[in-house]
C-alpha positions as a printed NumPy array, in Angstrom:
array([[ -9.643, -67.218, 216.176],
       [-10.881, -64.021, 214.515],
       [ -8.694, -61.304, 213.17 ],
       [-10.146, -58.843, 215.67 ],
       [ -9.32 , -61.146, 218.535],
       [ -5.589, -61.08 , 217.886],
       [ -4.521, -58.207, 215.649],
       [ -0.881, -58.648, 216.627],
       [ -0.613, -62.34 , 215.65 ],
       [ -3.226, -62.223, 212.876],
       [ -3.179, -58.624, 211.604],
       [ -5.035, -57.215, 208.629],
       [ -1.992, -56.808, 206.388],
       [ -3.983, -54.628, 204.026],
       [ -4.367, -51.929, 206.701],
       [ -1.198, -49.846, 206.721],
       [ -2.32 , -47.925, 209.81 ],
       [ -2.879, -51.163, 211.741],
       [  0.426, -52.637, 210.583],
       [  2.229, -49.418, 211.564],
       [  0.743, -49.405, 215.077],
       [  1.495, -53.111, 215.383],
       [  5.116, -52.499, 214.29 ],
       [  5.626, -49.812, 216.926],
       [  4.175, -52.075, 219.614],
       [  6.443, -54.972, 218.691],
       [  9.579, -52.808, 218.676],
       [  8.736, -51.214, 222.023],
       [  7.861, -54.564, 223.612],
       [ 11.148, -56.007, 222.362],
       [ 12.952, -53.243, 224.257],
       [ 10.887, -53.459, 227.442],
       [ 10.302, -57.237, 227.63 ],
       [ 12.564, -59.118, 225.203],
       [ 10.845, -62.292, 224.034],
       [  7.314, -60.941, 224.308],
       [  7.009, -60.049, 220.573],
       [  7.732, -63.663, 219.688],
       [  5.122, -64.955, 222.165],
       [  2.509, -62.562, 220.764],
       [  3.301, -62.662, 217.057],
       [  5.931, -65.247, 216.202],
       [  7.511, -68.46 , 217.416],
       [  6.172, -69.12 , 220.893],
       [  9.05 , -71.486, 221.577],
       [ 11.601, -68.747, 220.838],
       [  9.444, -66.285, 222.759],
       [  9.314, -68.494, 225.853],
       [ 13.095, -68.867, 225.689],
       [ 13.498, -65.099, 225.385],
       [ 11.049, -64.364, 228.203],
       [ 12.709, -66.96 , 230.425],
       [ 16.106, -65.389, 229.787],
       [ 14.683, -61.942, 230.523],
       [ 13.073, -63.161, 233.755],
       [ 16.352, -64.734, 234.886],
       [ 18.191, -61.48 , 234.186],
       [ 15.618, -59.422, 236.08 ],
       [ 15.816, -61.841, 239.007],
       [ 19.601, -61.608, 239.123],
       [ 19.399, -57.816, 238.979],
       [ 16.884, -57.675, 241.841],
       [ 18.943, -60.07 , 243.963],
       [ 22.083, -58.031, 243.282],
       [ 20.265, -54.82 , 244.243],
       [ 18.971, -56.333, 247.507],
       [ 22.422, -57.681, 248.398],
       [ 23.97 , -54.289, 247.556],
       [ 21.529, -52.511, 249.864],
       [ 21.889, -54.993, 252.722],
       [ 25.381, -56.451, 252.362],
       [ 27.414, -54.301, 249.94 ],
       [ 30.732, -55.82 , 251.02 ],
       [ 29.489, -59.311, 250.095],
       [ 28.48 , -58.223, 246.578],
       [ 31.74 , -56.329, 246.043],
       [ 33.705, -59.36 , 247.224],
       [ 31.928, -61.669, 244.783],
       [ 32.364, -59.256, 241.875],
       [ 36.052, -58.673, 242.636],
       [ 37.01 , -62.317, 242.09 ],
       [ 38.447, -63.052, 238.664],
       [ 36.512, -66.311, 238.225],
       [ 33.265, -64.488, 239.037],
       [ 34.034, -61.866, 236.429],
       [ 34.518, -64.563, 233.809],
       [ 31.071, -65.961, 234.679],
       [ 29.628, -62.45 , 234.39 ],
       [ 31.374, -61.996, 231.04 ],
       [ 29.994, -65.293, 229.723],
       [ 26.488, -64.393, 230.932],
       [ 26.617, -60.958, 229.293],
       [ 27.956, -62.421, 226.047],
       [ 25.049, -64.881, 226.083],
       [ 22.522, -62.057, 226.48 ],
       [ 24.202, -60.035, 223.758],
       [ 23.634, -62.916, 221.318],
       [ 20.063, -63.54 , 222.561],
       [ 19.127, -59.878, 222.1  ],
       [ 20.563, -59.82 , 218.585],
       [ 18.448, -62.847, 217.649],
       [ 15.303, -61.487, 219.298],
       [ 15.676, -58.003, 217.801],
       [ 16.286, -59.244, 214.258],
       [ 13.35 , -61.635, 214.603],
       [ 11.195, -58.76 , 215.862],
       [ 12.086, -56.733, 212.785],
       [ 10.989, -59.727, 210.646],
       [  7.69 , -59.939, 212.522],
       [  7.004, -56.23 , 211.963],
       [  6.693, -56.837, 208.174],
       [  8.04 , -53.379, 207.569],
       [  7.012, -53.283, 203.917],
       [  3.378, -53.431, 205.054],
       [  3.706, -50.36 , 207.293],
       [  3.179, -46.764, 206.199],
       [  6.125, -45.551, 204.082],
       [  6.609, -42.528, 206.342],
       [  7.065, -44.796, 209.392],
       [  9.406, -47.382, 207.905],
       [ 12.584, -45.417, 208.493],
       [ 11.615, -44.58 , 212.07 ],
       [ 10.715, -48.17 , 212.894],
       [ 13.952, -49.464, 211.384],
       [ 15.937, -46.756, 213.191],
       [ 14.359, -47.536, 216.573],
       [ 14.95 , -51.247, 216.042],
       [ 18.615, -50.566, 215.284],
       [ 18.869, -48.362, 218.39 ],
       [ 17.345, -51.104, 220.537],
       [ 19.812, -53.591, 219.074],
       [ 22.761, -51.304, 219.857],
       [ 21.547, -50.463, 223.371],
       [ 20.744, -54.013, 224.448],
       [ 23.325, -56.117, 222.666],
       [ 26.004, -53.425, 222.557],
       [ 25.741, -52.765, 226.292],
       [ 25.918, -56.475, 227.094],
       [ 28.895, -57.005, 224.792],
       [ 30.726, -54.006, 226.272],
       [ 29.956, -55.255, 229.772],
       [ 31.438, -58.653, 228.883],
       [ 34.545, -56.891, 227.56 ],
       [ 34.906, -54.862, 230.775],
       [ 34.454, -57.99 , 232.893],
       [ 37.24 , -59.84 , 231.078],
       [ 39.47 , -56.751, 231.267],
       [ 38.784, -56.442, 234.988],
       [ 39.585, -60.119, 235.502],
       [ 42.926, -59.713, 233.763],
       [ 43.665, -56.571, 235.771],
       [ 42.864, -58.271, 239.08 ],
       [ 45.044, -61.264, 238.231],
       [ 47.963, -59.029, 237.254],
       [ 47.84 , -56.786, 240.352],
       [ 46.295, -58.732, 243.238],
       [ 47.27 , -62.085, 244.669],
       [ 45.179, -65.147, 245.452],
       [ 46.561, -65.531, 248.968],
       [ 44.787, -65.852, 252.32 ],
       [ 43.144, -62.933, 254.088],
       [ 44.559, -61.297, 257.204],
       [ 42.41 , -60.35 , 260.219],
       [ 42.458, -56.849, 261.701],
       [ 44.773, -56.283, 264.659],
       [ 43.265, -54.368, 267.564],
       [ 40.346, -53.592, 265.285],
       [ 42.455, -51.963, 262.575],
       [ 43.974, -52.708, 259.186],
       [ 47.395, -51.156, 258.684],
       [ 48.614, -50.767, 255.108],
       [ 52.083, -49.673, 254.02 ],
       [ 51.974, -47.199, 251.119],
       [ 55.142, -46.825, 249.055],
       [ 55.746, -44.383, 246.243],
       [ 58.702, -45.829, 244.356],
       [ 60.931, -44.12 , 241.831],
       [ 62.814, -46.637, 239.701],
       [ 64.105, -44.175, 237.157],
       [ 66.947, -44.965, 234.727],
       [ 69.388, -42.901, 236.81 ],
       [ 68.947, -45.136, 239.856],
       [ 70.306, -48.517, 240.872],
       [ 67.221, -50.378, 241.965],
       [ 64.373, -48.475, 243.575],
       [ 64.323, -46.191, 246.597],
       [ 60.874, -45.363, 247.951],
       [ 60.442, -41.595, 247.723],
       [ 57.177, -41.672, 249.683],
       [ 56.605, -43.919, 252.695],
       [ 53.519, -43.899, 254.874],
       [ 51.258, -46.199, 256.849],
       [ 47.487, -45.901, 256.624],
       [ 45.712, -47.312, 259.677],
       [ 41.991, -47.914, 259.092],
       [ 39.363, -48.79 , 261.657],
       [ 37.974, -52.115, 260.452],
       [ 34.387, -51.161, 261.33 ],
       [ 33.985, -47.417, 260.85 ],
       [ 36.553, -46.778, 258.106],
       [ 38.152, -43.931, 260.109],
       [ 41.679, -43.569, 258.703],
       [ 44.912, -42.22 , 260.128],
       [ 47.857, -41.598, 257.797],
       [ 51.314, -41.804, 259.361],
       [ 53.985, -40.108, 257.253],
       [ 57.458, -41.622, 257.553],
       [ 60.221, -39.272, 256.329],
       [ 62.641, -41.039, 254.044],
       [ 65.596, -39.552, 255.978],
       [ 64.747, -41.13 , 259.352],
       [ 67.918, -42.544, 260.925],
       [ 68.574, -45.519, 263.218],
       [ 65.215, -47.11 , 262.423],
       [ 64.358, -49.988, 264.813],
       [ 63.093, -53.378, 263.685],
       [ 60.766, -55.914, 265.35 ],
       [ 62.64 , -58.547, 267.327],
       [ 61.691, -61.306, 264.863],
       [ 62.926, -59.37 , 261.805],
       [ 66.078, -60.601, 260.034],
       [ 67.267, -56.989, 260.002],
       [ 67.064, -56.816, 263.813],
       [ 69.831, -59.416, 264.019],
       [ 72.074, -57.286, 261.781],
       [ 71.113, -53.918, 263.294],
       [ 70.11 , -54.589, 266.926],
       [ 70.524, -50.903, 267.847],
       [ 68.755, -49.568, 264.785],
       [ 69.487, -49.282, 261.085],
       [ 73.065, -48.078, 260.502],
       [ 73.964, -47.927, 264.194],
       [ 76.878, -50.366, 263.974],
       [ 79.418, -48.023, 262.401],
       [ 77.491, -44.784, 262.751],
       [ 75.334, -43.214, 260.107],
       [ 76.79 , -42.967, 256.619],
       [ 75.337, -42.263, 253.211],
       [ 75.092, -45.951, 252.28 ],
       [ 73.479, -47.433, 255.391],
       [ 71.466, -45.115, 257.557],
       [ 68.336, -43.625, 256.06 ],
       [ 64.942, -45.319, 255.993],
       [ 64.561, -45.211, 252.221],
       [ 67.845, -47.059, 251.626],
       [ 66.566, -50.205, 253.359],
       [ 64.77 , -51.359, 250.218],
       [ 67.896, -51.116, 248.073],
       [ 70.152, -52.809, 250.614],
       [ 67.848, -55.779, 251.13 ],
       [ 66.695, -56.149, 247.519],
       [ 70.124, -55.853, 245.884],
       [ 72.553, -56.982, 248.595],
       [ 70.734, -59.308, 251.007],
       [ 67.602, -60.772, 249.408],
       [ 68.297, -64.062, 251.221],
       [ 67.018, -62.391, 254.398],
       [ 63.465, -62.838, 253.118],
       [ 63.427, -66.081, 251.1  ],
       [ 59.632, -66.442, 251.378],
       [ 59.021, -63.044, 249.781],
       [ 60.036, -64.242, 246.317],
       [ 57.012, -65.174, 244.237],
       [ 54.514, -64.51 , 247.037],
       [ 53.176, -61.153, 245.886],
       [ 56.03 , -59.265, 247.456],
       [ 59.811, -58.977, 247.295],
       [ 62.629, -58.871, 249.872],
       [ 63.121, -55.103, 249.675],
       [ 59.457, -54.431, 250.396],
       [ 59.485, -56.833, 253.34 ],
       [ 62.523, -55.012, 254.753],
       [ 60.672, -51.686, 254.554],
       [ 57.571, -53.311, 256.085],
       [ 59.655, -54.467, 259.056],
       [ 61.082, -50.969, 259.396],
       [ 57.594, -49.43 , 259.347],
       [ 56.431, -51.892, 262.003],
       [ 59.466, -51.063, 264.138],
       [ 58.786, -47.332, 263.86 ],
       [ 55.03 , -47.384, 264.445],
       [ 54.642, -50.42 , 266.689],
       [ 51.797, -51.569, 264.428],
       [ 51.288, -54.888, 262.67 ],
       [ 51.164, -54.144, 258.933],
       [ 48.971, -56.641, 257.116],
       [ 49.416, -55.391, 253.535],
       [ 51.417, -53.055, 251.348],
       [ 50.701, -51.088, 248.175],
       [ 53.566, -49.88 , 245.975],
       [ 52.891, -47.239, 243.319],
       [ 55.662, -46.757, 240.793],
       [ 55.95 , -43.026, 240.166],
       [ 56.973, -43.737, 236.575],
       [ 53.391, -44.868, 235.913],
       [ 51.626, -42.48 , 238.292],
       [ 51.251, -39.868, 235.549],
       [ 49.457, -42.337, 233.273],
       [ 47.132, -43.413, 236.097],
       [ 46.053, -39.851, 236.946],
       [ 45.485, -39.094, 233.26 ],
       [ 43.338, -42.228, 232.964],
       [ 41.156, -40.914, 235.777],
       [ 40.808, -37.485, 234.17 ],
       [ 43.113, -35.485, 236.449],
       [ 42.709, -34.312, 240.033],
       [ 41.548, -31.098, 241.726],
       [ 44.104, -29.617, 244.15 ],
       [ 44.174, -26.359, 246.097],
       [ 47.817, -25.39 , 245.543],
       [ 49.046, -23.263, 248.449],
       [ 52.492, -22.236, 247.201],
       [ 54.154, -21.975, 243.811],
       [ 55.606, -25.372, 242.863],
       [ 58.544, -25.718, 240.422],
       [ 58.498, -28.344, 237.685],
       [ 61.931, -29.903, 237.287],
       [ 65.082, -28.24 , 238.526],
       [ 67.102, -28.828, 241.672],
       [ 66.446, -27.849, 245.277],
       [ 67.681, -24.319, 244.569],
       [ 65.206, -23.924, 241.669],
       [ 67.898, -24.089, 238.987],
       [ 66.851, -25.307, 235.516],
       [ 63.138, -25.107, 236.311],
       [ 60.931, -26.104, 233.364],
       [ 57.776, -24.386, 234.594],
       [ 55.58 , -23.719, 237.603],
       [ 52.356, -24.91 , 239.188],
       [ 50.708, -21.703, 240.296],
       [ 48.836, -21.216, 243.61 ],
       [ 45.062, -21.556, 243.742],
       [ 42.502, -24.197, 242.843],
       [ 44.033, -26.208, 240.018],
       [ 42.917, -29.146, 237.893],
       [ 46.156, -31.105, 237.54 ],
       [ 46.785, -33.667, 234.834],
       [ 49.1  , -36.599, 235.466],
       [ 52.295, -34.701, 234.624],
       [ 51.53 , -31.767, 236.922],
       [ 50.126, -33.984, 239.697],
       [ 53.35 , -35.978, 239.622],
       [ 55.44 , -32.827, 240.042],
       [ 53.117, -31.47 , 242.7  ],
       [ 53.828, -34.595, 244.747],
       [ 57.51 , -35.047, 243.995],
       [ 58.961, -31.497, 243.654],
       [ 61.613, -30.875, 246.298],
       [ 62.801, -27.312, 246.549],
       [ 64.343, -25.116, 249.234],
       [ 67.267, -26.469, 251.273],
       [ 65.36 , -26.241, 254.57 ],
       [ 62.198, -28.303, 254.927],
       [ 61.987, -29.37 , 251.291],
       [ 61.33 , -33.053, 252.068],
       [ 58.805, -32.309, 254.78 ],
       [ 56.854, -29.858, 252.633],
       [ 56.802, -32.487, 249.918],
       [ 55.438, -35.052, 252.389],
       [ 52.605, -32.673, 253.256],
       [ 51.783, -32.208, 249.555],
       [ 51.794, -35.959, 249.013],
       [ 49.2  , -36.364, 251.781],
       [ 47.048, -33.673, 250.149],
       [ 47.32 , -35.52 , 246.838],
       [ 46.469, -38.886, 248.401],
       [ 43.406, -37.463, 250.119],
       [ 42.261, -35.715, 246.932],
       [ 42.511, -38.973, 244.98 ],
       [ 40.565, -40.87 , 247.648],
       [ 37.846, -38.215, 247.742],
       [ 37.461, -37.444, 244.047],
       [ 37.828, -40.81 , 242.352],
       [ 34.498, -42.579, 242.752],
       [ 33.405, -45.992, 241.411],
       [ 31.443, -44.117, 238.736],
       [ 34.392, -42.336, 237.13 ],
       [ 36.668, -45.34 , 237.602],
       [ 34.174, -47.594, 235.784],
       [ 33.664, -44.951, 233.11 ],
       [ 37.35 , -45.087, 232.215],
       [ 38.067, -48.585, 233.409],
       [ 40.019, -49.725, 230.376],
       [ 42.484, -46.831, 230.723],
       [ 42.689, -47.253, 234.504],
       [ 43.329, -50.998, 234.206],
       [ 46.019, -50.457, 231.587],
       [ 47.782, -47.862, 233.741],
       [ 47.288, -49.71 , 237.013],
       [ 48.675, -53.039, 235.838],
       [ 52.043, -51.381, 235.185],
       [ 51.928, -49.023, 238.152],
       [ 50.578, -50.832, 241.211],
       [ 52.061, -53.769, 243.092],
       [ 50.449, -55.165, 246.232],
       [ 49.918, -58.234, 248.377],
       [ 46.248, -57.459, 249.03 ],
       [ 44.375, -60.658, 248.066],
       [ 41.429, -60.572, 245.678],
       [ 39.179, -61.962, 248.407],
       [ 39.692, -58.745, 250.44 ],
       [ 38.92 , -56.292, 247.624],
       [ 35.189, -56.136, 248.256],
       [ 35.699, -55.545, 251.954],
       [ 38.275, -52.8  , 251.37 ],
       [ 36.156, -51.18 , 248.656],
       [ 33.231, -50.994, 251.067],
       [ 35.537, -49.682, 253.799],
       [ 36.938, -47.039, 251.439],
       [ 33.424, -45.706, 250.804],
       [ 33.126, -45.135, 254.546],
       [ 36.614, -43.627, 254.768],
       [ 35.995, -40.973, 252.127],
       [ 33.034, -39.612, 254.112],
       [ 35.102, -39.126, 257.28 ],
       [ 37.864, -36.624, 258.081],
       [ 41.319, -38.13 , 257.747],
       [ 43.909, -37.652, 260.495],
       [ 47.555, -37.114, 259.549],
       [ 50.569, -37.785, 261.755],
       [ 53.812, -36.576, 260.191],
       [ 57.007, -37.688, 261.924],
       [ 58.76 , -34.4  , 261.192],
       [ 60.551, -31.688, 263.226],
       [ 57.381, -29.577, 263.371],
       [ 55.847, -32.387, 265.445],
       [ 58.881, -32.69 , 267.703],
       [ 60.556, -35.571, 265.85 ],
       [ 64.281, -35.216, 265.135],
       [ 64.958, -37.457, 262.1  ],
       [ 68.66 , -37.675, 262.957],
       [ 68.01 , -38.864, 266.525],
       [ 64.38 , -39.955, 266.858],
       [ 62.814, -40.647, 270.246],
       [ 60.898, -43.791, 269.306],
       [ 58.824, -43.817, 272.499],
       [ 57.666, -40.28 , 271.7  ],
       [ 56.97 , -41.27 , 268.085],
       [ 54.747, -44.133, 269.198],
       [ 52.954, -41.911, 271.693],
       [ 52.061, -39.569, 268.802],
       [ 50.709, -42.504, 266.822],
       [ 48.809, -43.996, 269.768],
       [ 47.169, -40.648, 270.465],
       [ 46.045, -40.331, 266.84 ],
       [ 44.68 , -43.874, 266.721],
       [ 42.856, -43.622, 270.043],
       [ 42.277, -39.931, 270.821],
       [ 41.256, -39.265, 274.435],
       [ 37.524, -39.025, 274.983],
       [ 36.238, -35.512, 275.516],
       [ 34.978, -34.889, 279.02 ],
       [ 31.329, -34.048, 279.575],
       [ 30.876, -30.471, 280.773],
       [ 30.072, -30.208, 284.45 ],
       [ 26.462, -29.374, 285.205]])
């Protein structure tokens, strides 16, 4: 074979211009098609291995793209399983090592001392950049995959999936405050999110924490103790009456009511509140999500804050009469960090309507989080989010449902969200609720009457 026939494998080493052009080609080919420099100018065996690895990676990427376009829920489900993430991590670690070997071998094949002196630094710099981009990205991806696997194992369970009921998934959302000044935890925010299993249309049902005489489903252990509603035996009192005290009573005083809740991704207190929410709404609640407000601040900070249109001046700290206030959240469009977002959602001020105004603000905050936090910014700060979430979120949603719910959430965020607040402004008296009326409000929101066609 003549020199002219294969200048890349058999170059004229005396020609600096040729060696420089050849060096650039090898570096660029190593970036575009790893393994090809070895096939053209070095060990064909190593080159075939590198090209084969590259082809496999491209094939996997194309398959993943096709599945994402046609069946996004399936791909999300596969990638949300911890064992799958470990396979992904191992695969990425393998490619990180392969690209290091191929890039260093490419630099050897360049014979940099034979290139023009003015080009040597640029060729070496580009080679280093390629090494960092290819191997560094793969190594970081492997790190994220292992972090995600640990996060999923610490937050989500490996239990069976639940089917939708009447075409809907109903999820209990609890905002818990287990501060040092409290015995146990009393949920400060209680709501049920009902999501259409096909369209993603969501209805949020706000349950005031001061609802009295809450009913329970007939098969609930609490129904046997409180057949006429929570606290109805001796009349309402400060210890046994309000909705948000159910958790404390069951968790601290009667955990034996729910023996199967221990070690199954839940706890007796949560199951008591779930039964109460089912009794109030008449819905079957498949899953719950508990967010500890002590870690909420860290989670919002990890996501970079949240944009809120603040309608009224909100005090930070202080009591309901605005005594000992530490500061204010001013009206207008505000970018709130974790500390201010926490106070926006939890501040309770004004003797009349303080709790109900706070409920409305919590719904605004929930909707803002759903709308603004996309997979892109979550992935961009995944390490911080995972660290905050592992200490903040507790749920019985199984890992096998994560892909489905992630796909459903992408539909939900593009649709208007309906809110049903069980408050006096909607005709609900928390001290003497009409449960038939409450359920009629919920039924109307879940299945609004069809609009009539105008008469021709």
